[in-house]
N, C-alpha and C positions, 0 to 999 in steps of 0.2 A: 462475465465470461467463464470464470472459474466454476461458478455454480452450474452453468449450462453444461460445461464439459463433464462435470461430476455425474450428472444424471442423464447423459446422452443415451445410454443403453437401458434405461429404466422406463419401461412403457407405462408404469403406474404413476409416474410423476410428470406433471405438466408445469411449465414455467411461463410466467407472464412478467414482463418488465414494464413497470409503470414509471415512465420517465418524463422529463420536461418537454413541453411542446417544441422547444428550440434545440432539442437533442439532435446532433447532426445525423443525417441519413447515412453518411459514409460510415458512421460507427454502427448504427443499427443493422445495416445491410451485411456487416461482417460477423454478426452474431450467429451462434449455432442455430440451425434451422428449427430446432426444438423450441426456441424461444418466441413467444408471441409478444410483440412490442405494441404498447399503447402509449401514445403521447398524451399524457393526462394533465400534468401540473403546468400552471401558467405563472405562478408566483416565482419571482427570482429567488432561488434557493440561498444564495450567498449575498443578498442585498446588504445585510448588516453584519456580515461575518467579521469585517475588520474595523467596524466603527459602531458605536452604540448610539441608537437614535433616541429621540425624546420618548417619554413614557407613552404618549398618545400614539406616536408612530409605531412603537413596538407592539402595542395592543392591537392596532389595526393589522399589522403584518402577521402576527400570530393567529389572529382570527381568520384572515384569508387562507393561511396555510391549513388551519384546522378544518375549514370547509372542504378543502381539497382532499385532506386525509379522510374525512367522513365519506365523501363521494367515492373515493377509491375503495374503501372497505365495503361500502354498499354495492358497488359494481361487482366486486369479486364474489360476494355472498349471493347476489341475485343470479349470477351465471353458474353457480355451483349446482348443477342439476344432479350430479351423481353422489352428492353428499360426501365428497372427499374431504380429507383434512385440509384446511387452508392455513398456510403459514405466510405471514408478512415478514419479510426480512429487511429491516431498515439497518443496513450494514454500517452506516456512520451517521450518528445524530449529534448535532451540537445542541446547546441548551434551548435555543429558540425553536428548533424543530421538536425537541422533547416536550416543550410547553404546548406547542400546537397539537401534537399527537395525544397528549393527556387530555386536552380540551375536547378533542374529537371523540375520544373514548367516553368521556363524561356525557356528551350529548347523545351518543348512540345508546349508552346504557340507560339514560333517562327516557329516551323516546321509544326504545325497543325492548328494554329489559336486560338483565344481566345474562340471560341465556343466549341472547343474540350475540353479545360481545364474546361470550365463551366459545362460540363456534370457531374462533380464530386463535391461533398462537402467533404472538408478535415477538420476533427476535430483534432486540436492540443492540447494535454494536457500539461499544464505547471507545471511540478513537480520539476524541478531543479531550485534552487535559483541563480539569477545573482550575489548574494552576497556570501561571504565566511567569515571564521573567521578572515582573514587578511584584509578584505574590499578591495580586489585587484581591482585596476582600470582596469587592463588588462582583468580580467575575465568579469567585467561588460561591457567593450567595446565589447568583443567577443559576448556576449549575445545580446547586443543592435543592433549591425550590422547584425547579422544573423536573428534575429526575425523581425527587421524592413524590411529586404529584403522580408520576408514571407508576411508581411502585405500588400505588393503591389498587392497580388493576391486575388481577391474578393472571390474566392472559399474557402479560408481558414478561419476557425472560431477558435478562441482561448478561452480556458477555463482553469482557474487555479484550482489546487487541494486544495488550502486552502486560508484563508483570507489574510495572509501576502503576499503570492505570487500574489494574485489578486492586491494588492496595489502596489507591486514592479513592476509588468509588465505593469499595467495601466500607471504608471508614466514613465516607461522606453520607452514605445511605443506610448504614447499619444493617447491611445484608451480605450474605456470601455471594460473591461473583466469581464465575469461572472464566477460562480463557477461550476466546474464539480462534479457530485455526487461521493461519496465514493464508489469505485468499490468493496470493501471488503464486503459491506452489500448487494449490488445489489438488486435482487428481493427476497432475502432470506426469507423475511417475508411472501411471497406469495407461496413459493414452499416448498413441503415436500420431503425430500430425503430418499431413502432406501439404505442402504449400508451394504456390507458384509466385509468392511475393518477391518482387525485384528489390534487392537490397543495394542502396547506393553506397558503395565502399570507396572512399578516397584513399588511394595508396599509390605513391609514385606518379601522382597526377592523373591517374586513370580511373574512371568509374567502371566498376565491374559488378558482377552478381556473386562474387566469391564471398564465402563466409569466413570469419576469423578462425573457424575450426581447421581450415586448410593449412594454417601456419602453426598449429599446435604441436607438431612433431619435429621441430627444429632445435630442440634442447634449450630453448630460451623460455624463461618464465613469462607468462602473459598477464599483464596488469591492466585492469580497467581503471582508467583515470577519471571517467565520468560516464554516467548513464542516466537517462531520463529527460524531462523537460529542462530546457536551458533556463536557469534561474540564478540571479546574482547572489542570493543568500545561500546557494549551494557552491559558490566559488567558481561559477562558469567563466566569468571575465578574467580570472587569474590563470586559466588553463594554458594559454599560449606561452606565458613566461615560465611556468612550472614545467611544461612539456619540453620546451626548448632546452632547458638546463638538464633535464633527465636524459634526453636523447644524446646529449654531448658527453654524459658521464656513465650511463648505465648500459654497458655493452652486453650484459647478460639478460636483458629484458626486451620485450616488445610490448607496445602500448596500444590500447584501444580506447577511443572516445566515441560515445554514441549519444546523440541528443536530438531533440526536436524543438524548433523555435516556434512558439505559439503567439508571439506578438511582434510588433514592428520596432522594438527597441533598437536604437542606434548602436548601443554598446553590444547587444547580443549579435547584431548583424556583423559588426566589425570583428568580433571574436570569431564568428563563423568563418569569415574570410581568412583570418590569420591561421586558424587551425587547418583549413584545407590547403593553405600554402605550405605549412609545415609538413603535411602528409605527402605533398608532392616532392619534397626534398629528402624525406627519410623513409626508407623501406620498413623500418621497425615501428612505424606509426600507422594505425588504421583509424580513419575517421568515418563514422556513419552518421550523416546529418539528417536522419529521418526517424519517424516513429517505428518501433519494431513491434510486430505482432508478438503475443505472449510466448508462443513456442519458439520464435526466433531469439527472444530475450533469454529463454532457458538455454538454448544452444550456446549463446555467448558466455553465460556463467559456467556451463559445463566445460567449456574450452579454456577457462581462465584459471589463474592461480591466486590472484590477490585483487583487492579493490581499494581504491583511494577515496577517502572522504575529506573534503575541505569545507564542510558545512559551517554556517555561522553559529558560533557558540551560544549566543543568546537565543536566537530563533529556535534552534534545535535542542535547547536545554530540556524542554519537556515535550518535544515533538518526535514521533517515531519515524522510521524510514523503512519502506518495503525493500529497498536495495540491500540493507543490512541483513534482512531475513533471507533474501535470496542468496546472499553470500554465506550465511550460516548453513542453509540447506545444502549448498554445494561445497561446503567446507573450504571456502576461500579464506586466505589470510586477510586481515583488516588493518589498513593503515589510516590513522586519523590525525588530522592536523589541528584539531581543537578538542577540548574536553566538553562533552555534552552527552546526550542520551545514547549516541552511537557507541561511545566508549563503555558506558555502563552495561548496555545490552550485550555487547561483544564479550564482556567478562562473564555475564550471566550464562551465556551460551557456550562458554569455554572455548572461544575461538582464539587462534593465535592473533594477537593484537599488538600493534606498534603505535606508539604516540610520537609524532614528529611535529614540533612547533616551528620548524623552519625548513627551507628547501635543502639546506646543508645537512640537516638531520635526516631528511627524506632520502637524500642520495646515499648516505651511509647505511640506511635501513634496507635498501633494495637488495643488497648483497646477501641478506638473511632470508630472502624469499626463496622458497624451494618449490619445484613443480609438485602439483597435487599428487601425482602417482608415486612420489618418493616419500610422502608423509605417512606417519603412523596414525591410524584411525584413533580419534580421541574418545575418551570415556565421558560419561555424563558428568557435568560439573558437580563436585561433591558438595558444593554450597546449595544446590537445588534440593527441595524437599523430595526425597525418594520414597516411593511406596509401591503400590501395585502397578501393573502395566498401564501405560499412558497416564501416569500420575506425576511425572516430572514436568517442569515447565516446557522444556524442549519437546517432549513427547506431545504435549497438548498443542503446542504451537504448530507442529508439523504433522498432526494426525490427518489421515485421509478425510476429506470433506464429507464424503458419504457416510463414513463410519460415525463421525461426530454428529452429523445432522440426524441420522436415524436414531441415535441415542437420546437426543433432546426432544424429539417429537413423539416418541412412543409413549 
């Protein structure tokens, strides 16, 4: 969606989304009208994401994916009647998809020649870490072999989604890798959206269409306690207890919890009920229990002063978070209840960052949160490599998508 928004007013750019056949119609119908949607892939993208299959199953899986990548590239090349530049943007590839894409390019090059493959530019986003909490040698080996295979094709360009992945992949592949802009901010600062989306806000037991922005001028700091899909490894089930204690002690704060429940987990449903009950009892708690469109999410961050993270220390030791980047872009204070990637990235981006390993510490910390409009604008982190314009990490992370895209395809 960020890509579509970025090129809305560019008549020279056409966008086609090649998605899975099971991609929900509710999602595709909400896309920018500029986007052509093709339900192309049939293979389960994440079939072996959390478990490693047998060697034979893996070979069959990657072969199926490779055939679908081959047909996708052929489809786009065959319909390119105006001889336009064709860019395939694979914004997140794990090692299995990297292996499949490399096999696909091998076959196309063998059957049609190097010139055929050279008609395309393939952007590969590096979002998954070759490291994990166990420092698995096997995982690192899979990533190295698959992505080194891809580096043999000159049409492929690699971009890491964060600083740590940039260093890891540059070392793993022996090549220079740059940063891909954060897609969550996209061209948001340039586009104004009008929306009739009904937002279910639970406050004092009433469902209204009000936005949290309406409460941002009451001299209280606004803290996001949670936003995104409801997940146990993001501390969702602990929210009722944390929220109840904070409401009883933090008179200078108002709290917002936004989430969408994507499965029928009993724990998630029970937590949902408890949170809505708390919102009915406390005017300083707003609960939004539904998915927010991108522009509504941006409104929430613009109207807030701080965000809390209670993410699992092991799971998020090498896993990034778009919520942290939204917080950085809108200069929110960051409160973290575990030491993980969140803490390291907050320091890299020079955010005001608090570490609280208990609810008692969290209560004490909230008195230090100040409204955004009273803060002094921060300078670039002196630890960042400073050079020409757009050469610092934060500059690259938050550069306008169109500016970055035009630079890499010229």
